[in-house]
Structure formats: C-alpha cells, structure tokens
C-alpha positions, 0 to 999 in steps of 0.5 A: 500500500505504501509503495502504491501511495509513493508511486501515486505521489511521484506520478502527481509531482511529474504532472505539476509544472510551472505554467502560465498563471490564470490571467482571468483573476487579473482581468476581473480584479482590474475591472473592479478597480476601474469601477472603483475609480469611476465611482470615487471620481463621481462622488469624491467631490461631493464627499469633500464638500460635505466634510468641508461644510460639516466640519470646517475642513479645507479639502479640495474637490479632488482630495478623495480621487487623488488618495484613491488613485494613490491607493490603486498604485500601491495596490498594483505594486503589492499585487505585482510584488507578491505575484512575480517577485516573492516566491511562496516558499519565501513568503512562508517564512514570514507567516509567523512574523506577520501574524505577530506584527499584526497582533502587536499593532492591534494591541498598540493601537488600543494602547495609544487610542482613546481608551488609554493614552489618547495619543491623537497624533498617532491613533485615529478614532471615530464613532467610539472606535480606534481602528487606524494609525495616522501615517504622516503624508500617507493617510491612515493604516488599519492594522486589522487588515495586516492581521488578516494577511498574517492569519491567512499565511500562518494558518496555511503553514500550520494546518498544512503541517498538521495535514501532512502529519495526520494530525488535522483532527488532533484536539491538542495539536490542531483544534485548540491552538486554532481556537486560541489564536482566533479567540485572541484575534476576536478580542483584539479586533471585535472587542478592542477595536469594536469591529465586528465586520473585520472579525467575521472576515477573520473567522471566514478565512479560518473556516474556509481553510479548516473545511479544505484541510479536511477537519472531521464534520463532528469537530466542524459542527462543534466549532461552528456552534462555539462560533455562533455562541461567541457571536451572540455574546459579542452582540448582546454585550454591545448596546450599539449592536443590539440596536442594529439587530433591533433595527434589522428586525423592524424591516421596512418599518425602519425610517429616516426619522428613527436614529437607528434606522437612518442609515439603512433607510437611506441605503435602500432609498439610494438603491431604489432611486437608481431604478433599472439603469441608474441616475448616471455618474455624478448625479447621486443625491444620497452621496451629498450628505444623506447616506452615512459612509457613502464613500466607504462601507455604503458604496454599494448603495451609491453604486445602485443609485448611480448604475441602477439594477443593471450595474449592480448585477454586472458588479456582482457578476464580476465578483462571482466570476472572480470568486469562482475562479479562485475556488476552482483553483483549490481543486487543481492544486497539489500542495496543501499550503497552496490549497489552504492559502487559496481557500483562505483568500476565497473566504476573505473576499467572499465574506466582504462581498456578502456582508457588505451587500447583505447589510446595504440591502437589509438582508442582515443587520448593518455592520461596517465592512469594505466592498473590495476595490470599490470602497474608498480606503487604501489598507484594505485594497493593499492587502486584498491585492497582495492576497490575490497576487499570491493566488495569481502566483499559485495559479502557475502550479495547477495540475495538468492532466490527472490529479490524484489526492494524497491520503491524509488522516480523516479527510472524509470529504476528499477524493480517494487516492485512486480516483482521477480528476481531469483538468482541462487545458483551459481550466489550468490557465 
C-alpha cells in the first residue's frame, strides 16, 4: 500500500509544472478597480464638500480621487510584488512574523487610542472606535487588515503541517491552538477595536481553510456552534449592536426619522432611486450628505443609485466570476499550503462581498465592512491585492492532466487516492 501511495505521489509531482498563471483573476480584479475609480471620481467631490461644510475642513474637490488613485498604485505594486517577485516558499517564512506584527499593532493601537493614552497624533478614532494609525503624508493604516494577511499565511503553514502529519483532527495539536489564536484575534479586533465586520472576515478565512484541510464534520459542527455562541455574546454585550439587530428586525418599518434606522433607510432609498439603469455618474443625491459612509462601507448603495439594477448585477457578476475562479483553483492544486492559502483568500473576499451587500440591502443587520476595490480606503485594497497576487502566483502550479489526492488522516470529504480528476487545458490557465 505504501509503495502504491509513493508511486501515486511521484506520478502527481511529474504532472505539476510551472505554467502560465490564470490571467482571468487579473482581468476581473482590474475591472473592479476601474469601477472603483469611476465611482470615487463621481462622488469624491461631493464627499469633500460635505466634510468641508460639516466640519470646517479645507479639502479640495479632488482630495478623495487623488488618495484613491494613490491607493490603486500601491495596490498594483503589492499585487505585482507578491505575484512575480516573492516566491511562496519565501513568503512562508514570514507567516509567523506577520501574524505577530499584526497582533502587536492591534494591541498598540488600543494602547495609544482613546481608551488609554489618547495619543491623537498617532491613533485615529471615530464613532467610539480606534481602528487606524495616522501615517504622516500617507493617510491612515488599519492594522486589522495586516492581521488578516498574517492569519491567512500562518494558518496555511500550520494546518498544512498538521495535514501532512495526520494530525488535522488532533484536539491538542490542531483544534485548540486554532481556537486560541482566533479567540485572541476576536478580542483584539471585535472587542478592542469594536469591529465586528473585520472579525467575521477573520473567522471566514479560518473556516474556509479548516473545511479544505479536511477537519472531521463532528469537530466542524462543534466549532461552528462555539462560533455562533461567541457571536451572540459579542452582540448582546454591545448596546450599539443590539440596536442594529433591533433595527434589522423592524424591516421596512425602519425610517429616516428613527436614529437607528437612518442609515439603512437611506441605503435602500439610494438603491431604489437608481431604478433599472441608474441616475448616471455624478448625479447621486444620497452621496451629498444623506447616506452615512457613502464613500466607504455604503458604496454599494451609491453604486445602485448611480448604475441602477443593471450595474449592480454586472458588479456582482464580476465578483462571482472572480470568486469562482479562485475556488476552482483549490481543486487543481497539489500542495496543501497552496490549497489552504487559496481557500483562505476565497473566504476573505467572499465574506466582504456578502456582508457588505447583505447589510446595504437589509438582508442582515448593518455592520461596517469594505466592498473590495470599490470602497474608498487604501489598507484594505493593499492587502486584498497582495492576497490575490499570491493566488495569481499559485495559479502557475495547477495540475495538468490527472490529479490524484494524497491520503491524509480523516479527510472524509476528499477524493480517494485512486480516483482521477481531469483538468482541462483551459481550466489550468
């Protein structure tokens, strides 16, 4: 049996050759970036005028357009660096340091924020939450985005080692360490930074990777139950989250006259007023100060107002094609590290899209989270671009011809060693 397994593994390795990457990933990403630039160009001047009138600031009309353009340039550089220059084997060495830096930066932000030392020149706080460092000359930096990247790489390396050792379902060696890590992340992000949306994205990354790693279904069910209980505790211990849930339960009864329902009511008005074809670029009414966070977390509603139903369907179709392309890669990869990274990136982006769209359309309680490449903000774009750059590089190593799985302990949902998987020439590009 061991000889046959070794022969299968050797055969599989001979089938994996470095080849052209999946350029469709780059194409879909580019489309989203261009749409993001268009919408920021359309509503950026309105946003600057609103801030000038409300807070007495002196922002130029092109302030947000210029900053978003700079963010796009940095994101392109990040994608290129991780796609073409930093190899996966080199990147794996930085997994643990990046995780520690992300955790340390998140803790430092809490220490320097308004909860403790109140260093306003270093930490930026808004609406009772401190989530950003102030970087002179560049803007702000959100350490939770770095933490996502660190968790992604660390869990990929950690879980791959456990898979190879047949310990993926070990309580002491695998399950408890993962639970401890995610509990620490939850405290730093959800409790200290009051950022439930980012916390959900972190757990989506970990969940996607655990599913691909082949964790036993019973263990997965227990972890899911614990996650739901933890999420419920995070909600009932925060008054503002209880208000959001209460507003969600009101449904269409929530109105602009109700403080708790003001945001979601205007989001629905924006999407509804867009109709089938939209009001057109530069004609948004809700971006002129009515819809909170119109340029950031609420950008989906502004997209609906500007481009209408047709535009939203197109944008969601691009996200769907990008996500399905990423998910397709998981089934065509040989190395566990590669599979886990790609699965984690899928969970990362999918959670952002689903939560943002569901919140803006009233399908779930309102929570703040960016819409990848479309919302204003450099840190999120920078690290999502980096993650996609890693996926783009990994797409060079999909299997040509027949793929046969290595047999890991307790991977019931995976294919048997002898069952072939045919990858078409088109699917490996």
